[in-house]
C-alpha positions as CSV (number, residue, x, y, z in Angstrom):
1,M,-2.8,70.8,61.6
2,S,-6.4,69.8,61.9
3,V,-7.6,66.4,63.2
4,A,-9.0,65.4,59.9
5,T,-5.6,66.0,58.2
6,T,-3.8,64.1,60.9
7,N,-6.2,61.1,60.5
8,R,-5.7,61.1,56.7
9,L,-1.9,61.3,57.1
10,G,-2.1,58.4,59.6
11,K,-4.2,56.3,57.3
12,S,-1.9,57.0,54.3
13,A,1.1,56.1,56.4
14,L,-0.6,52.9,57.5
15,T,-1.5,52.0,54.0
16,G,2.0,52.6,52.8
17,I,3.5,50.4,55.6
18,T,1.0,47.7,54.7
19,W,2.0,47.8,51.0
20,V,5.7,47.6,51.9
21,I,5.0,44.6,54.1
22,A,2.9,42.9,51.5
23,I,5.6,43.4,48.8
24,L,8.2,42.0,51.1
25,F,6.1,38.8,51.6
26,V,5.2,38.5,47.9
27,F,8.7,39.4,46.5
28,P,10.2,35.8,46.7
29,V,7.2,34.6,44.6
30,I,7.6,37.4,42.1
31,W,11.3,36.7,41.8
32,M,10.6,32.9,41.4
33,A,8.2,33.7,38.6
34,L,10.6,36.0,36.8
35,T,13.5,33.6,37.1
36,A,11.2,30.8,35.6
37,F,11.2,32.7,32.3
38,K,14.9,33.3,32.1
39,Q,17.7,31.2,30.5
40,E,20.1,29.5,32.9
41,S,22.8,32.0,31.9
42,D,20.6,34.9,32.9
43,A,19.4,33.3,36.1
44,A,23.0,32.7,37.4
45,T,24.3,36.2,36.9
46,D,25.7,38.3,39.8
47,P,24.3,40.9,40.2
48,P,20.9,39.5,39.1
49,K,19.8,40.5,35.6
50,L,16.5,42.5,35.8
51,F,16.1,42.9,32.0
52,F,16.0,39.8,29.9
53,T,14.2,38.2,27.0
54,P,11.3,36.0,28.4
55,S,11.4,32.4,27.3
56,L,9.1,29.4,27.8
57,E,12.0,27.0,27.4
58,Q,12.2,26.1,31.0
59,I,8.5,25.5,31.3
60,G,8.6,23.2,28.3
61,G,11.6,21.4,29.7
62,I,9.8,20.8,33.0
63,I,6.9,19.2,31.1
64,D,9.3,17.1,29.1
65,R,10.9,15.8,32.2
66,G,7.6,14.1,33.2
67,F,6.1,16.8,35.4
68,L,2.5,16.0,34.5
69,P,2.3,12.5,36.2
70,Y,3.6,13.9,39.4
71,L,1.0,16.7,39.1
72,G,-1.7,14.2,38.6
73,N,-0.6,12.2,41.6
74,S,-0.6,15.3,43.8
75,A,-4.1,16.4,42.6
76,F,-5.5,12.9,43.1
77,V,-4.1,12.5,46.7
78,T,-5.0,16.1,47.6
79,V,-8.6,16.0,46.4
80,L,-9.4,12.5,47.9
81,S,-7.8,13.1,51.2
82,T,-9.5,16.5,51.6
83,L,-12.9,15.0,50.8
84,A,-12.3,12.2,53.3
85,V,-11.3,14.7,56.0
86,L,-14.5,16.6,55.4
87,A,-16.6,13.4,55.3
88,L,-15.2,12.3,58.6
89,G,-14.6,15.7,60.2
90,V,-18.0,17.3,59.8
91,P,-19.9,14.6,61.8
92,A,-17.2,14.5,64.4
93,A,-17.2,18.3,64.7
94,Y,-21.0,18.3,65.0
95,A,-20.9,15.6,67.7
96,L,-18.2,17.5,69.7
97,S,-19.9,20.9,69.5
98,L,-23.7,21.0,69.0
99,A,-24.4,17.5,70.3
100,P,-21.6,16.9,72.9
101,V,-21.0,13.3,73.6
102,K,-19.6,11.7,76.7
103,N,-15.9,12.6,77.5
104,T,-15.8,15.3,74.8
105,S,-12.7,16.9,76.3
106,N,-10.9,13.5,76.3
107,A,-11.7,13.0,72.6
108,L,-10.4,16.5,71.8
109,G,-7.3,15.9,73.8
110,F,-6.7,12.6,71.9
111,F,-7.2,14.4,68.5
112,L,-4.7,17.0,69.5
113,S,-2.2,14.5,70.9
114,T,-1.9,12.9,67.5
115,K,-0.2,16.0,66.2
116,M,2.5,15.9,68.9
117,L,4.4,12.9,67.6
118,P,7.2,13.9,65.1
119,V,6.6,12.4,61.8
120,V,10.1,11.1,61.6
121,A,9.3,8.9,64.7
122,A,6.5,7.1,62.9
123,I,8.1,6.6,59.4
124,I,9.6,3.2,60.1
125,P,6.4,1.6,61.3
126,L,4.5,3.3,58.5
127,Y,7.0,2.0,56.0
128,V,6.8,-1.6,57.3
129,I,2.9,-1.5,57.3
130,S,2.9,-0.1,53.8
131,Q,5.3,-2.7,52.6
132,N,3.2,-5.6,54.2
133,L,0.1,-4.2,52.6
134,A,1.8,-3.7,49.2
135,L,1.1,0.0,49.4
136,L,4.7,1.2,48.8
137,D,4.8,3.6,45.9
138,N,1.1,3.7,45.9
139,V,-1.0,6.9,45.9
140,W,-3.6,5.3,48.2
141,A,-1.1,5.0,51.0
142,L,-0.7,8.9,50.8
143,V,-4.4,9.3,50.7
144,V,-4.8,7.5,54.0
145,L,-1.8,9.2,55.6
146,Y,-2.8,12.7,54.6
147,T,-6.4,12.1,55.8
148,A,-5.0,11.0,59.2
149,M,-2.6,13.9,59.2
150,N,-5.2,16.6,58.5
151,L,-8.2,15.2,60.3
152,P,-7.3,16.3,63.9
153,L,-6.8,19.9,62.8
154,A,-9.9,19.9,60.7
155,I,-12.0,18.6,63.6
156,W,-10.7,21.3,65.9
157,M,-11.3,24.1,63.4
158,M,-14.7,23.0,62.3
159,R,-15.8,22.5,65.9
160,S,-15.0,26.1,66.6
161,F,-17.2,27.0,63.5
162,F,-20.1,24.8,64.7
163,L,-20.0,26.4,68.1
164,E,-21.0,29.7,66.4
165,V,-24.3,28.3,65.1
166,P,-27.1,29.9,67.1
167,K,-28.9,27.2,69.2
168,E,-32.2,28.9,68.3
169,M,-31.8,27.9,64.7
170,I,-31.3,24.3,65.6
171,E,-34.2,24.3,68.0
172,A,-36.5,25.9,65.3
173,G,-35.5,23.3,62.8
174,R,-36.3,20.5,65.2
175,I,-39.7,22.0,66.1
176,D,-40.4,22.1,62.3
177,G,-39.8,18.4,62.3
178,A,-36.4,18.3,60.6
179,N,-34.3,15.1,61.2
180,L,-30.6,15.2,61.7
181,P,-29.5,14.9,58.0
182,T,-32.0,17.6,57.0
183,L,-30.8,19.8,60.0
184,L,-27.2,19.4,58.9
185,R,-27.9,20.0,55.2
186,K,-30.4,22.9,55.4
187,V,-29.7,24.6,58.7
188,I,-26.2,24.0,59.9
189,L,-24.0,23.6,56.9
190,P,-25.1,26.9,55.2
191,V,-24.1,28.8,58.3
192,V,-20.7,27.1,58.7
193,A,-20.0,26.9,54.9
194,P,-17.2,29.6,55.0
195,G,-15.5,27.7,57.9
196,I,-15.7,24.4,56.1
197,A,-14.2,26.1,53.0
198,A,-11.4,27.5,55.0
199,T,-10.7,24.1,56.6
200,A,-10.8,22.4,53.2
201,L,-8.3,25.0,51.7
202,I,-5.9,24.5,54.6
203,C,-6.1,20.8,54.1
204,V,-5.4,21.2,50.4
205,I,-2.3,23.3,51.2
206,F,-1.0,20.8,53.7
207,S,-1.5,17.8,51.5
208,W,-0.1,19.5,48.3
209,T,3.1,20.6,50.0
210,E,3.7,17.6,52.2
211,F,7.1,16.1,51.5
212,F,8.3,13.7,54.2
213,Y,5.8,10.9,53.7
214,A,5.9,11.3,49.9
215,V,9.7,11.1,49.6
216,N,9.9,8.1,51.9
217,L,6.9,6.0,50.7
218,T,6.9,6.7,47.0
219,A,9.2,6.3,44.0
220,A,8.5,6.5,40.4
221,R,4.8,5.6,40.1
222,A,3.2,7.6,43.1
223,G,5.6,10.5,43.4
224,T,4.1,13.9,44.1
225,V,5.1,17.4,43.1
226,P,7.4,18.0,46.1
227,V,9.2,14.7,45.2
228,F,9.7,15.9,41.6
229,L,11.3,19.1,42.8
230,V,14.0,17.2,44.7
231,G,15.3,15.9,41.3
232,F,16.7,19.4,40.6
233,I,19.2,19.2,43.5
234,T,22.2,17.6,41.9
235,S,25.9,17.2,42.6
236,E,26.6,19.8,39.9
237,G,24.6,22.4,41.8
238,L,21.3,24.1,41.3
239,Y,19.8,25.0,38.0
240,W,18.0,28.1,39.2
241,A,15.9,28.7,36.1
242,Q,14.7,25.1,35.9
243,L,14.1,24.9,39.6
244,S,12.1,28.2,39.6
245,A,10.0,27.0,36.6
246,A,9.2,23.7,38.4
247,A,8.5,25.6,41.7
248,L,6.2,28.0,39.8
249,M,4.3,25.2,38.2
250,A,4.0,23.3,41.5
251,S,2.7,26.3,43.5
252,L,0.4,27.7,40.7
253,P,-2.6,25.4,41.3
254,V,-2.6,26.2,45.1
255,M,-2.2,29.9,44.5
256,I,-5.1,29.9,42.0
257,I,-7.4,28.0,44.4
258,G,-6.4,30.3,47.3
259,W,-7.1,33.4,45.1
260,F,-10.6,32.3,44.3
261,A,-11.3,31.1,47.8
262,Q,-9.8,34.0,49.7
263,N,-13.1,35.5,50.6
264,H,-14.4,32.2,52.1
265,L,-11.0,31.8,53.8
266,V,-11.1,35.2,55.5
267,R,-14.8,34.7,56.5
268,G,-14.1,31.3,57.8
269,L,-11.1,32.1,59.8
270,S,-12.8,35.2,61.3
271,M,-16.0,33.4,62.4
272,G,-16.5,34.2,66.0
273,A,-13.8,36.8,66.2
274,V,-16.4,39.6,66.7
275,K,-19.3,39.1,69.0
């Protein structure tokens, strides 16, 4: 057997293994999507029914149960908290990378230490503060909390991206007379844009899927999509078709965003991986 044939067989085997692994990871999502279009009687069969008549009854039922306000709350909180993280994180990442300030390592350690406290340990003080500020069952409380939750991770990520900006580009911009805002807007941000997009996408995912703060600090008016999903867990058991339809509609926005932003995500997360 020639070397070329051996290489082709090796590549084909690697491709096949990759497809098998990918299918295993995607299979739960595919099964959820299929179950969302079943009747409850078809979803509860054992063994599972593979051939069925698709129906939009479960999707319509989810909308009738008041899904859209929860979806709106999640979108509002996710978008505003992500924008706030970027507005605060970009200057901080710049200061900690390209223009190091005094005690930079201490600042980075402080940001990282905020992620070490379990959220359950902070829920009682946060509940009392929210109650005193009249922010219980209010989307603005979640905006502030999600911003604080994602900001340390965003700063660490964006700092690593800023460190990849060639110093020569910054020096050339300064020689041409560019001030700091112009330098950020026209020189630095275009270079680190994929990294910022990757950071924003991760913040969107974390905010959209966050459950603990939402379930403890919201009720009817400010509940998010994860809180809505809890309503399908009843003493009568799980309604698999309804739950799958709700989970599909809850995850669809993030999957669509991730699909369109996947190129930026890969480029951003791989910045600096190859010298």
